[in-house]
Structures are given as C-alpha cells and as structure tokens.
C-alpha positions in Angstrom: 40.8 26.9 3.3 37.5 28.0 1.8 34.5 25.7 2.3 32.4 24.7 -0.8 29.0 26.6 -0.5 27.0 24.1 -2.6 23.8 23.0 -0.8 24.2 19.4 -2.4 27.9 19.1 -1.4 29.2 17.5 1.8 31.0 20.6 2.5 34.5 19.9 0.7 37.2 22.7 0.6 38.4 24.6 -2.5 41.7 24.1 -4.2 43.7 26.8 -5.6 41.7 27.1 -8.8 38.5 27.6 -6.7 37.1 24.0 -7.5 35.7 21.8 -4.7 37.8 18.8 -3.9 34.6 16.8 -3.1 32.2 17.5 -5.6 34.6 18.8 -8.3 32.7 22.0 -9.1 32.8 25.6 -8.6 31.0 26.8 -5.4 27.8 28.4 -5.6 27.7 32.3 -5.6 25.1 33.3 -3.1 24.8 36.7 -4.9 23.9 34.8 -8.2 20.5 35.4 -9.7 20.3 32.2 -11.7 17.1 30.5 -11.5 17.2 27.6 -9.1 15.6 24.1 -9.5 12.3 24.0 -7.6 11.6 20.2 -7.1 11.4 19.0 -3.6 13.4 15.8 -4.4 16.3 18.1 -5.6 19.1 20.0 -3.9 18.4 23.1 -5.6 20.8 23.3 -8.2 20.9 26.0 -10.8 19.2 25.9 -14.3 21.6 25.8 -17.4 20.6 27.8 -20.8 18.1 25.1 -21.8 16.2 25.3 -18.4 17.6 21.9 -17.0 19.1 21.6 -13.6 22.7 20.8 -13.1 22.1 18.7 -10.1 19.2 16.4 -11.0 19.4 16.8 -14.9 15.7 17.7 -15.1 13.6 20.6 -15.9 12.1 22.3 -12.8 8.8 21.2 -11.5 5.7 22.5 -13.2 2.5 23.5 -11.6 1.1 20.1 -12.6 4.2 18.4 -11.5 4.8 17.0 -8.0 2.1 17.3 -5.6 3.5 18.5 -2.1 2.2 17.0 0.8 0.7 19.6 3.2 2.6 18.0 6.2 5.4 15.4 6.4 3.6 12.4 7.9 4.7 11.0 11.3 5.7 7.6 9.9 8.1 9.3 7.4 9.8 12.2 9.7 10.9 9.9 12.6 14.5 9.2 12.9 14.3 5.6 11.9 12.2 6.1 8.8 14.1 9.2 7.4 17.5 8.0 7.7 18.8 5.8 5.1 19.2 2.0 6.3 21.9 -0.4 5.1 20.7 -2.6 2.3 19.6 -5.9 3.6 19.2 -9.2 1.7 15.4 -9.4 0.5 13.3 -11.6 2.8 12.4 -15.1 1.6 8.8 -16.4 1.4 9.0 -20.3 1.4 6.7 -21.6 -1.3 3.5 -23.1 0.1 0.2 -24.3 -1.5 -0.4 -22.7 -5.2 -2.1 -19.3 -4.3 -3.5 -17.3 -7.2 -4.3 -13.6 -7.1 -7.4 -12.9 -4.8 -9.3 -10.6 -7.2 -12.0 -12.7 -8.9 -14.1 -11.3 -11.8 -15.5 -8.4 -10.0 -13.9 -5.1 -10.7 -13.2 -3.4 -7.6 -13.6 -6.5 -5.2 -17.0 -5.6 -4.1 -15.4 -2.7 -1.9 -15.0 0.3 -4.5 -17.6 1.1 -7.4 -16.2 1.8 -10.9 -18.8 2.6 -13.5 -18.9 0.5 -16.7 -17.5 1.9 -19.9 -20.3 3.0 -22.3 -20.4 0.6 -25.3 -19.8 2.4 -28.5 -20.0 1.4 -32.3 -16.8 0.5 -33.8 -16.9 3.7 -36.2 -16.6 5.9 -33.1 -13.3 4.6 -32.6 -11.8 5.7 -36.0 -9.3 8.7 -36.1 -10.0 11.3 -38.5 -6.6 12.1 -39.8 -4.1 9.4 -38.4 -0.6 10.8 -38.7 2.7 10.6 -36.6 3.1 13.7 -34.5 6.1 15.8 -35.8 8.3 15.4 -32.5 8.3 11.5 -33.1 9.3 11.5 -36.8 12.7 10.1 -37.4 14.6 8.4 -40.2 13.8 4.6 -40.0 17.2 4.0 -41.2 18.7 2.5 -37.8 22.4 4.0 -38.8 20.7 7.4 -39.5 17.7 8.1 -37.3 17.8 11.7 -38.4 14.9 14.3 -37.8 12.6 14.2 -40.7 9.1 15.4 -41.8 9.5 18.4 -39.5 8.0 21.7 -40.1 9.9 25.1 -40.4 8.9 28.6 -39.6 5.3 27.7 -38.6 4.7 25.4 -41.7 3.8 21.8 -41.1 6.4 19.1 -42.1 5.4 16.7 -44.9 4.3 13.3 -43.7 5.9 11.5 -46.5 9.3 12.0 -48.5 12.9 11.1 -48.3 15.5 11.6 -45.5 17.9 14.5 -46.5 20.6 12.8 -44.7 20.8 9.3 -46.1 17.9 9.3 -48.8 15.8 6.6 -47.0 12.2 7.0 -47.8 9.7 7.6 -45.1 5.9 7.8 -44.5 4.2 8.7 -41.2 0.7 7.9 -42.5 -0.7 4.4 -41.8 0.5 2.0 -44.5 -2.9 0.4 -44.6 -5.7 2.6 -46.2 -9.4 2.6 -45.9 -11.1 -0.2 -47.9 -7.8 -1.9 -48.5 -8.0 -5.8 -48.0 -5.4 -8.0 -46.5 -6.2 -11.6 -46.5 -9.9 -11.7 -45.6 -9.9 -8.5 -43.6 -11.3 -5.2 -45.2 -9.3 -2.2 -43.5 -11.8 0.5 -42.0 -9.4 2.8 -40.7 -7.1 3.5 -37.8 -8.0 3.5 -34.0 -4.7 4.1 -32.6 -0.9 3.8 -32.7 1.4 1.7 -30.3 5.3 1.3 -30.0 4.9 -1.1 -32.8 2.9 0.8 -35.4 -0.6 1.5 -36.2 -3.9 -0.3 -34.9 -6.6 -0.8 -37.6 -10.3 -1.4 -37.3 -11.4 -4.1 -39.8 -14.1 -6.3 -40.8 -13.7 -10.0 -41.2 -15.2 -10.8 -44.8 -15.4 -14.6 -43.8 -17.9 -13.8 -40.6 -20.4 -11.6 -41.6 -18.1 -8.3 -41.4 -17.4 -9.0 -37.8 -15.4 -6.1 -36.5 -11.6 -7.0 -35.6 -8.5 -5.3 -34.7 -5.4 -5.5 -36.8 -1.8 -4.6 -35.6 1.7 -5.0 -37.0 4.3 -7.4 -35.6 7.6 -6.7 -34.2 9.6 -8.5 -36.8 8.9 -10.6 -39.6 12.4 -10.9 -41.1 13.2 -13.9 -38.9 10.9 -16.6 -40.0 11.7 -19.0 -37.2 11.0 -16.1 -34.6 7.8 -15.3 -36.5 6.6 -18.8 -36.3 7.4 -19.2 -32.5 5.7 -16.2 -31.8 2.5 -17.2 -33.8 2.5 -20.4 -31.8 2.9 -18.7 -28.5 0.2 -16.0 -29.0 -2.2 -18.4 -30.4 -1.9 -20.7 -27.2 -2.6 -17.7 -24.9 -6.3 -18.0 -24.0 -7.4 -16.0 -20.9 -10.7 -14.0 -20.4 -8.6 -10.9 -19.4 -6.4 -11.0 -22.3 -7.4 -10.0 -25.8 -8.1 -12.9 -28.0 -5.8 -13.6 -31.0 -7.8 -14.6 -34.1 -5.3 -14.7 -36.9 -2.1 -13.8 -38.6 -1.6 -12.2 -42.1 0.9 -10.7 -44.4 0.8 -7.7 -46.6 3.4 -6.1 -48.8 4.3 -2.4 -47.9 3.6 -0.2 -50.8 6.5 2.3 -49.7 9.3 -0.1 -48.7 8.0 -3.1 -50.7 8.7 -5.4 -47.5 6.3 -8.1 -46.8 4.7 -7.1 -43.3 3.2 -9.3 -40.7 0.1 -8.3 -38.9 -1.7 -10.0 -36.0 -5.6 -10.0 -36.0 -7.3 -9.7 -32.6 -10.8 -9.1 -31.3 -12.1 -5.5 -31.3 -12.5 -4.3 -28.1 -15.0 -1.5 -27.5 -13.7 0.1 -24.5 -11.2 2.8 -23.0 -7.5 2.5 -21.9 -6.5 3.5 -18.6 -4.3 6.3 -20.0 -7.4 7.6 -21.7 -9.5 7.5 -18.4 -6.6 9.1 -16.4 -6.4 11.9 -19.2 -10.1 12.6 -18.9 -9.7 12.6 -15.1 -7.4 15.5 -15.3 -4.1 13.4 -15.6 -4.7 10.9 -12.6 -7.2 8.4 -11.2 -8.1 8.2 -7.5 -5.6 5.8 -5.9 -8.4 3.2 -5.1 -9.7 3.2 -8.6 -6.2 2.9 -10.1 -5.4 -0.2 -7.4 -8.9 -1.8 -8.4 -8.0 -1.8 -12.2 -4.3 -3.1 -11.6 -5.7 -5.9 -9.2 -8.2 -6.8 -12.2 -5.1 -7.5 -14.4 -3.1 -9.5 -12.2 -5.0 -12.7 -12.8 -4.0 -12.3 -16.5 -0.3 -11.5 -15.7 0.0 -14.6 -13.3 -1.6 -16.6 -16.0 1.2 -15.4 -18.7 4.0 -16.2 -16.1 2.8 -19.5 -15.2 2.7 -20.2 -19.1 6.5 -19.2 -19.1 5.7 -16.0 -20.9 6.6 -12.4 -19.9 4.1 -9.5 -21.0 6.9 -7.1 -21.5 5.1 -3.8 -22.0 2.7 -3.3 -19.1 1.5 0.2 -19.0 -1.6 2.4 -18.8 -2.1 2.3 -22.7 -2.2 -1.6 -22.8 -5.0 -1.9 -20.1 -8.5 -1.6 -21.3 -11.7 -1.2 -19.5 -14.4 -3.1 -21.6 -17.8 -2.8 -19.8 -17.2 -3.7 -16.2 -14.0 -5.7 -16.9 -10.7 -4.8 -17.9 -8.3 -6.7 -20.4 -4.5 -6.7 -21.3 -4.0 -5.8 -25.0 -1.0 -5.4 -27.3 0.6 -8.8 -27.0 3.4 -7.8 -29.4 6.1 -7.8 -26.7 5.2 -11.0 -25.2 8.1 -13.1 -25.0 9.2 -16.4 -23.4 11.0 -16.0 -19.8 14.6 -16.6 -20.2 14.7 -15.9 -23.9 18.1 -14.2 -25.1 17.9 -10.5 -24.8 17.4 -8.5 -28.0 13.6 -8.5 -28.8 12.7 -5.8 -26.0 13.2 -2.7 -28.1 9.5 -2.1 -28.1 9.2 -1.7 -24.2 8.3 1.9 -22.9 11.0 4.0 -21.3 10.0 4.7 -17.6 8.1 1.7 -17.3 10.9 -0.9 -18.2 12.9 -2.6 -15.5 16.4 -1.7 -15.2 17.9 -5.2 -15.9 15.7 -5.3 -19.1 17.1 -2.1 -20.2 20.6 -3.7 -19.5 19.5 -6.3 -21.9 18.8 -9.1 -19.5 16.1 -11.8 -20.3 12.5 -10.9 -19.5 11.2 -12.3 -16.3 8.1 -12.1 -14.2 10.0 -9.8 -11.9 10.4 -7.2 -14.8 6.8 -7.3 -15.4 5.9 -6.6 -11.8 8.4 -3.7 -11.9 6.3 -2.4 -14.6 3.1 -2.9 -12.6 4.6 -0.6 -9.9 5.4 2.1 -12.4 2.2 2.0 -14.1 0.3 2.4 -10.8 2.7 5.3 -10.0 1.8 6.8 -13.4 -2.0 6.4 -12.9 -2.0 8.1 -9.5 0.6 10.9 -9.5 1.9 13.5 -12.1 5.6 12.7 -11.4 7.8 12.3 -14.4 9.2 8.6 -14.8 12.0 9.6 -17.0 14.7 12.1 -17.4 15.4 14.2 -20.7 17.6 11.5 -21.8 15.1 8.6 -21.2 16.5 7.2 -18.1 14.0 5.9 -15.4 13.9 8.1 -12.6 13.3 7.0 -9.0 10.0 7.5 -7.1 10.1 10.8 -5.0 9.4 10.6 -1.2 6.0 11.2 0.7 7.3 14.7 1.5 7.1 15.5 -2.0 4.0 13.6 -3.3 0.7 14.2 -1.5 -0.8 10.4 -2.2 2.4 8.9 -1.1 2.3 10.7 2.1 -1.5 9.9 2.6 -1.4 6.5 1.8 1.9 4.9 3.4 1.2 1.2 2.4 0.5 2.0 -1.3 3.9 3.9 -1.3 5.7 1.1 0.3 4.1 -1.5 -2.1 5.3 0.7 -5.0 8.7 0.8 -3.5 9.1 -3.0 -3.3 7.4 -3.5 -6.9 10.0 -1.0 -8.3 12.9 -2.3 -6.4 16.2 -2.2 -8.4 17.1 -5.7 -7.4 14.8 -8.2 -9.0 15.0 -10.3 -6.0 13.8 -7.7 -3.8 10.4 -7.4 -5.7 7.3 -9.4 -5.2 7.7 -13.0 -5.9 4.7 -13.5 -8.2 1.8 -11.7 -9.4 -0.3 -13.6 -6.8 1.8 -12.4 -3.9 1.6 -8.8 -5.4 -2.2 -9.2 -5.7 -2.7 -10.5 -2.2 -0.9 -7.4 -0.8 -2.4 -5.0 -3.2 -5.9 -6.0 -2.1 -5.0 -5.5 1.4 -3.6 -1.9 0.5 -6.8 -1.5 -1.4 -8.8 -2.1 1.8 -6.5 0.3 3.8 -7.1 2.9 1.1 -10.7 2.8 0.9 -11.2 2.6 4.7 -9.1 5.7 5.1 -11.3 7.7 2.7 -14.6 6.7 4.1 -13.7 5.5 7.6 -15.3 2.2 7.2 -13.7 -1.2 8.1 -12.9 -3.5 5.3 -11.7 -6.8 7.4 -10.6 -9.8 5.6 -8.6 -12.9 6.9 -4.9 -12.8 6.4 -3.4 -15.7 4.3 -0.1 -15.4 6.2 -0.8 -14.5 9.8 -3.1 -15.7 12.6 -5.4 -13.4 14.5 -4.0 -11.5 17.5 -3.4 -14.0 20.5 -4.5 -11.3 23.5 -5.5 -7.8 23.8 -4.3 -5.5 26.5 -7.5 -3.7 27.9 -5.6 -1.6 30.8 -5.4 2.0 29.5 -3.7 3.1 32.8 -0.6 0.8 33.0 2.5 0.9 30.7 2.9 -1.6 28.1 4.2 -5.0 29.1 6.7 -6.1 26.6 6.3 -9.8 27.1 2.5 -9.6 26.9 2.5 -7.4 24.0 4.9 -9.8 22.1 2.7 -12.8 22.9 -0.6 -10.9 21.9 0.7 -10.2 18.4 -0.4 -12.5 15.5 2.0 -15.0 14.2 2.9 -16.6 10.9 0.3 -19.2 10.0 2.0 -22.7 10.6 3.0 -24.6 7.7 0.9 -27.7 7.0 3.6 -29.2 5.1 6.3 -29.0 7.7 7.7 -32.7 8.5 6.9 -32.2 12.4 3.1 -30.9 11.7 1.7 -34.2 13.1 3.8 -34.0 16.2 3.1 -30.2 16.7 -0.9 -31.3 16.5 -0.4 -33.6 19.8 1.2 -30.7 22.0 -1.8 -29.4 23.4 -0.5 -28.1 26.8 -1.0 -24.5 27.4 1.7 -24.0 30.3 4.7 -22.6 28.7 7.0 -24.8 30.9 5.2 -27.9 29.8 5.1 -26.7 26.1 9.0 -26.1 26.1 9.7 -29.5 27.7 7.4 -31.2 25.1 9.0 -29.6 22.3 12.5 -30.1 23.6 11.5 -33.9 23.1 10.7 -33.4 19.7 11.9 -36.4 17.4 13.0 -33.6 14.7 13.7 -29.9 15.2 12.0 -28.3 12.1 11.3 -24.8 11.4 7.9 -25.0 12.8 9.0 -26.8 16.0 11.6 -23.9 16.3 9.0 -21.2 16.2 6.7 -23.0 18.7 9.7 -23.3 21.1 10.8 -19.6 20.8 7.2 -18.3 21.5 7.3 -20.6 24.8 10.6 -19.4 25.8 9.5 -15.7 25.3 6.5 -16.7 27.8 9.1 -17.9 30.3 11.3 -14.8 29.6 14.2 -17.0 28.5 15.3 -14.6 25.6 18.7 -15.7 25.4 17.6 -19.3 24.9 15.1 -18.1 22.2 17.7 -16.4 20.3 19.7 -19.6 20.5 16.9 -21.7 19.2 16.6 -19.3 16.2 20.4 -19.2 15.5 20.8 -23.1 15.9 18.2 -24.1 13.4 20.2 -26.0 11.1 19.6 -26.0 7.5 17.2 -23.4 7.7 16.8 -20.3 5.5 18.3 -17.3 7.5 16.3 -15.0 5.4 12.9 -16.6 6.0 10.4 -13.8 6.9 8.9 -15.9 9.6 12.4 -16.2 11.2 12.6 -12.4 11.1 9.1 -12.1 12.7 10.1 -14.2 15.5 13.5 -12.2 16.0 11.4 -9.1 16.5 9.1 -10.8 19.0 12.1 -11.9 21.2 13.7 -8.3 21.1 10.2 -6.6 21.8 9.7 -9.1 24.7 13.2 -8.6 25.9 12.5 -5.0 26.6 14.6 -3.9 23.2 12.0 -2.3 21.1 14.6 -0.3 19.2 16.0 -3.5 18.2 12.7 -5.2 17.4 11.7 -2.2 15.2 13.9 -2.9 12.0 12.9 -6.7 12.0 9.2 -5.6 12.0 9.5 -2.9 9.6 11.4 -5.2 6.9 8.2 -7.2 7.0 5.8 -4.3 6.8 8.0 -3.2 3.7 7.7 -6.7 2.3 3.9 -7.2 3.2 2.6 -3.7 2.9 -1.0 -5.1 2.7 -0.8 -7.0 6.3 -2.0 -5.3 9.3 0.3 -7.5 11.7 3.6 -5.9 10.9 1.8 -2.4 11.7 0.3 -3.8 14.9 3.8 -4.8 15.9 5.5 -1.4 15.0 2.7 0.4 17.2 3.8 -1.9 19.9 7.3 -0.9 19.5 6.5 2.8 19.2 4.4 2.6 22.3 7.2 0.9 24.3 9.5 3.7 23.4 7.1 6.5 24.2 6.3 7.6 20.7 2.8 8.2 21.3 2.0 9.8 17.7 3.8 7.3 15.9 2.1 4.3 18.1 -1.3 5.9 17.4 -0.7 6.2 13.7 -0.1 2.4 13.1 -2.7 1.5 15.8 -5.3 3.6 13.9 -4.3 2.4 10.7 -4.9 -1.4 11.7 -8.2 -0.5 13.6 -9.5 1.6 10.8 -8.8 -1.2 8.3 -10.0 -4.2 10.2 -12.0 -3.8 13.3 -11.2 -7.4 14.3 -8.2 -6.2 15.7 -9.5 -5.0 19.1 -6.1 -4.7 20.6 -5.4 -1.9 17.9 -8.4 0.0 19.2 -7.1 -0.3 22.9 -3.8 0.9 21.5 -5.4 4.1 20.0 -7.1 4.7 23.3 -3.8 4.1 25.4 -1.7 6.3 23.2 -3.7 9.3 24.2 -3.0 8.7 27.8 -0.2 11.1 28.0 -2.0 13.8 26.5 -4.1 16.5 27.9 -8.0 16.4 27.9 -7.9 19.5 25.9 -5.9 17.9 23.2 -7.4 14.3 23.4 -11.0 15.3 23.3 -13.5 12.4 23.0 -11.2 10.5 20.3 -10.3 7.5 22.8 -14.0 7.3 24.0 -15.2 7.0 20.4 -12.7 4.6 19.4 -13.6 2.2 22.3 -17.4 2.5 22.0 -17.0 1.7 18.3 -15.8 -1.8 19.2 -19.0 -3.8 17.9 -20.5 -6.2 20.3 -19.9 -9.3 18.1 -16.2 -9.0 18.9 -14.5 -10.2 22.1 -13.5 -7.4 25.0 -16.2 -5.2 23.6 -17.6 -5.0 27.3 -14.1 -4.2 28.7 -13.9 -1.6 26.0 -17.3 0.1 26.6 -16.7 0.2 30.4 -13.3 1.7 29.9 -14.9 4.4 27.5 -17.7 4.9 30.5 -14.8 5.6 32.8 -13.0 8.0 30.3 -16.6 9.8 30.2 -16.8 10.2 33.6 -13.3 11.2 34.4 -13.4 14.3 32.0 -12.9 17.4 33.8 -15.2 19.3 31.9 -18.1 16.9 32.3 -21.5 18.6 32.0 -25.1 17.7 32.5 -25.5 16.3 29.0 -22.3 14.2 29.5 -23.9 12.8 32.8 -26.9 11.9 31.1 -25.2 10.1 28.2 -23.0 8.2 30.7 -26.0 7.0 32.4 -27.6 5.9 29.4 -24.6 3.9 28.3 -24.5 2.5 31.9 -27.9 1.2 31.6 -27.1 -0.5 28.4 -24.0 -2.4 29.7 -24.3 -6.0 30.4 -21.7 -6.5 33.2 -22.1 -8.5 36.5 -23.7 -6.9 39.6 -20.2 -5.8 41.3 -18.9 -3.9 38.2 -22.2 -2.4 37.7 -22.1 -1.0 41.3 -18.6 0.2 40.5 -19.4 2.3 37.5 -22.7 3.5 39.3 -20.5 4.7 42.3 -18.4 6.6 39.7 -21.3 8.0 38.3 -22.7 9.6 41.3 -19.0 10.7 42.3 -19.1 12.4 38.9 -22.5 14.0 39.5 -21.2 15.3 42.9 -18.2 16.9 41.5 -20.4 18.6 38.9 -22.7 19.8 41.6 -19.5 21.1 43.5 -18.4 23.2 40.5 -21.8 25.0 40.6 -23.5 22.7 38.1 -22.1 24.8 35.0 -24.3 24.7 32.0 -27.3 23.5 34.1 -29.3 26.6 33.8 -31.5 28.3 36.5 -33.7 25.2 37.1 -30.7 22.7 38.2 -32.6 21.5 41.2 -35.3 20.1 38.9 -32.8 18.2 36.8 -32.8 14.2 37.2 -30.3 11.5 36.5 -31.6 8.0 36.6 -34.7 9.2 38.1 -33.0 11.1 41.2 -33.1 14.9 41.1 -29.7 16.3 40.9 -29.2 17.9 44.5 -26.3 17.4 46.9 -28.4 15.6 49.3 -30.0 13.4 46.9 -26.5 12.3 45.2 -24.9 11.9 48.7 -27.9 9.4 49.7 -27.2 7.6 46.3 -23.6 7.3 47.0 -24.3 6.0 50.4 -26.7 3.3 49.1 -24.0 2.2 46.5 -21.1 2.0 49.0 -23.4 -0.5 51.4 -24.3 -2.5 48.2 -20.7 -2.9 47.4 -19.8 -4.0 50.8 -21.2 -7.8 50.2 -18.6 -7.9 47.6 -15.6 -6.8 49.8 -12.9 -9.7 50.0 -12.2 -9.3 53.8 -13.6 -7.7 57.0 -11.2 -4.7 56.6 -12.7 -3.8 53.3 -16.3 -4.2 54.5 -15.5 -1.6 57.3 -13.8 0.7 54.7 -17.1 0.5 52.6 -19.3 1.4 55.6 -17.1 4.4 56.6 -17.3 5.7 52.7 -21.1 5.3 53.2 -21.4 7.3 56.3 -19.0 10.2 54.9 -21.1 10.4 51.8 -24.5 10.6 53.7 -26.0 14.0 53.9 -26.2 15.5 57.3 -29.4 15.2 59.3 -30.6 16.4 62.6 -31.4 12.9 64.1 
C-alpha cells in the first residue's frame, strides 16, 4: 500500500486508481514544478491555472499580505497553547449593576495622543468625476446581474446604457446632478459612495444654505417599512452618531422610480478607512484600538435602544476634529426583526449567523467590531474569492498578533463563530478593550498604565522570597479574587464575618443561614488555606441552583487546583478566563503562577512581565519576574531582575523588601567590579531598614569587597589601594577590620548564646593579623 504524500493529508493510502482514501485526491508529485501557495496558514497546496490554491482556495500571499512574525512568541508555542482544545461552553457573566463603556469623550483615554483632523471647507470633499468603478458594474435586474458597462480592448466602458442580456437600463453616474433640487435641498455634488448608493453634499435652502449630506435609503417600495425606519432613525440621538435631519423623495430620471433620501448633518472629517490608507494600509494597533473604544458608547446606546447598527466597518467611522462618529445608518434595524433587510451588510465584516439570514443582534455588531479592528491593524484578507469570510490567522503568521497577545485574544472572542461566546455587550467589550489598550501602550513605551479592575480585587499577598520554590497554597491565596457581589442575598451576613483565622472563618461560614454563591466562594478560599482541597471541590460542586458556567466558579476551581499542587489542571481554568477577559491582569498573573509551578520559567516570565509592565501595583508580578530568572546563569540574566525590583516605587508595599533583594542580587554577582560595589554602597545608604537588617547588608557588602580584592581587584587600575568604599580605603586589612566590627555589632541581635559565640568567632576570623 502506498501512502499519500500530500502535506495537508493525515497520511491515507492510495486505492487502485491512485486516489487517497482519506483526502480523496491524487498524491502530490514531489517532482512537480507547479507553484505552491506561500500563505503561512496554508498547508502548501499547489496553484491552479487561475493562481488559486487548491487547498485553501485563495491566491498566494502578496508582499503586502501577511506579516510574518520574526519569532513565534512563547505564549503561542508552548504545548498547551498550540494544541487545539476541545470546545467548552462559553463562560457566563452574571448581570450586576449597569455598566457603560469606560471611554468618556476623550479620544485615546488620555494615554495615547491622536492628532485632530484638520477642518476643511465642504467643497474640498467634492469628487471631480464620480462614477462607479467598472469592476463593480452589474445589471440592476436581480434575475440577471450580468456584467455591464465594461470596457474592451483598452477602451473604457460606457457608464450608461442598456444591459445586452436583458435590456434593463443602467446608469453608473449619480442620479442627482449638481444644482438639482430635491425638496428644500440643492445638490452640490458627490462626496462618496456607500453600499446603498451615492452620498451628496447639499445646501439647506431654508437654513441659510447650511451644508448637509444626502444619502439614498435602502428600500422605498414598502411604505410601512419606510415609515418605521424613519421613526427609528429620527429617534436616534447620540453625540457620537451622525444626526438625522430629514427625509425627502425624488423621482429617478432613468428608472422613473420615486426614491427616498435621508438628510444628515455634514461631517467635515476623515473615515478610518481613509486614515489607514494614508498610513500605508494599516494603523498602529494602539491608535486603532483608541478609535474603536471611542465608538463603543454609541454602539451601546443603539443596543440599549433595541437597535442593531448592522454595518460596522472602517468606512462608517469618521474622525471629526478630536472625536469620532458613526455614520451611514442605512443598515440600522430593530433587534429581532425578521431577516431579509441585511443585504447591504459588507462581506468580511458580517457575522456568520447574519449571513445565514438570522436576525440582527448586539452580538452580530460586536463581531463586526472585531473584524474592523483586524482590518485596521493588519493586511490580512477577510474574504475569499467567493466572498466568504476567512478566519483570523495565528500569531505565527501576523506580527502584531504575536506582539500583542491580549489584542489577538480579544479579536478571537469578538469574532467567535458562536454568538454566545462573544462579548456580552458593548460595555463589556469596552471594559476589556481599555485594558488591552493600556497593555499595548505599556509594551510600546515601557511605562505602566495602572487602573482599578471592575471585576477583580487587588492581589492578596506577595511572595518576596527569590530563592525558595513557589508555595502552591500561598500562591493561590495571593491571587486577586472576583469582586464580591453586593446584591448577593447573604451580603449582610458576610459583612459580619470578620475573623481572619481560616478555621474560624470556615466554622462561621458553615453556620451561614443560606449557602449563596458568595458564601460558597468565601468558604472555598478558607478551605484552601486549611489545605482541604477535596472539601473545597465539594463546595463548588454542591452549590445548588448555581450557574455552572459562572466565570467566578471557574476562577475558584483554578485556585483549588493550583493550591492542591496540580498547576496543569489549574491552567485551563485560568486560561479560559484569560481568553474571555483579555484586558484583565489577574488571569495572566494566575497563569504565570501555574507556569512557574511547572518549571516553565520563560512562560512564567512572559506573563509576570506583561502584568508588571502594564500595572506596577502588582508587586507580586515584579518579584515573579525576578524569581523566574533564578535558574538562569548570570551571563544570561544580566541585571534584569535587579532593574525590575528597583523599579518598584516607594509608594507601594514591599518596596523595601524588593530593594533589599535587589541589593543582594547586586552583591551576589560573580563579575562584580568597583563601580558595582560603589553603586551597591550608594543604594545601601538610601535604604530605610532596621539596624539589624542594615548590618546584615553591610556585612554582605564588605564580604563582596573582600571577594573583589581576592580576585586581584579586576578593573580597579594601578591605584587600587587609594580607592574608597563608604570612606574606607579598599585594602585587605581595612576590609577585614570592617568585617570584624560588623560581626561584633550583629552580636547583640543573636537570639542565643551559641549564636553570639559564632559571631565572635567570625569576627576573629575576619580580623587582619597583627603582631600583638
């Protein structure tokens, strides 16, 4: 039996006709010179005569196509990330107090600067020769749809005429001409074209020639639908949505049909599609995220009003000065309206269920938001040659996806095939997207952008020991926990539980008048502290009537598994929350602890560093970064852990412990030189520690100075004997006397007589030899 040689086949065998019984194709001829697909996300199929890959059904990647990452990031290449995981039910987020997008009116949230768009006169927006491009010209007869108005032999096609196939007349020029009047509006010319026709600049003759925009409506044949749309659009009032002024009708001179037009405020700005085009096709990721964040309050307003926007894409978002606005409300529809009015939605941005004629929803709009972000930040193709939506490629194929992990994970959730797996609302998306923006900007300029989480508490503890292995129980209890639900029926009772000893807390919670969700979570944490892991699991399993897919339950399962010494089982629990809440630092901190417990130092360092770089209030993450270097050689580590620990500001807890550990790391370096000794002495003087700790550090400083002298004082130069450290001349005898004095000073802090004797003996051993 001969095996199939196709790279995208599982290795089936060939039948008597030479066809694979697995992939049902002939094997690849390794001697063939047929060109192959170069897309990183394709298995390398051959190209047909039209240049289309027979495997992925797309043209090969262009030079301006996929942006290959220079290296596959550690978070993507580890086994538990690169292997496909079984589909799990989406996590649920119980409703709490109403939350709105956390954006405000400032574009960029004050953490990223975006230049305002220069104002222009309305005349500057006019198109010189508006006409539909030839490749987009088709017969308007839905039963025909033949190509019309196309050029031949280099000659341009006629923009007006009759279809040769069915005789239907056509015109690809704007039906409204300059100086033509419709109602109270005089047309000045075209300023653009959308999915529903031309957009015109006009003057309102009743309001001192005030400039307005005029655009065709979707469907004017159904009077009831038209009237409902008018009422809906007039009711839409939001500062970030284009203002609807009026509706007018005008008879088309070619078709004789009475067409409807919507009259809007004229916006003097630039669409995000144009901004990306002027920037070479893509926007910086932080800038694109800032623009989308600014649109989400408007989108949330529509959803709360029972409306779906329907056509969210870069062309329909315009920056006006230092604000953005949603335009083109032609696809706005009532949520739940029967399908059939979504033919104007744009391929590649439309949710899969809408393409299958499902009713519009907030989830379908949020899918389009994710696709818009992908379109603004990458050059990937969103559709295949037949107009079908293509999935997002991986971080191994697109550089920005590899660099900005949380951004990529946010796109994956926003564009999930299952609507229930997407974000619950525009507010939830905005909350996570603002966290992702802070992470992006912090990565780019290495400046933290801390902000309180709306979902998690602060970390409960910090492991400051860089030399001991991670304690699973302490690590689990130090992690942030979901903020308590103030509406929980037992909230009042829980407020009376003020005990701190786990045994007493567990006893009091066991006597709770009602086992609510919050009581269960508090009890689980007490049982973790008591190392009663089976009992903790039982509490989570026996919480009757609770939502099994509540994300807080998933978090607590992860805590139990981590504390119980099963970080491999805790990982998928925390990873599910990280994927659902990509803007939150807490899940990344939990994953770092899991990776550290499994000995995956590089991966642990990645997540610790991501948290610390973004939010420097997570001091535990800084210690985690330093601890992750413990197994590395000094040559590889350099001064990275020292820099991290010394970057902890004095306004935060544990900064003294951090600076002390950093000083010890400085003094423990085998390549310590004179400059290093002086820097260590300077930092020792600046430390505010108790007398015993100061003496311990001073002792280590003189020991390091003695080691430096024993190595021949490398780098000290010919005048080494004249060098000073803390006003002490650096000679063997002088350093020995300082060691003697320091040992004797530490004697009074010795806890026992034996320890005091040991100090005296160490002082005698350090004292330089004398003749008397």
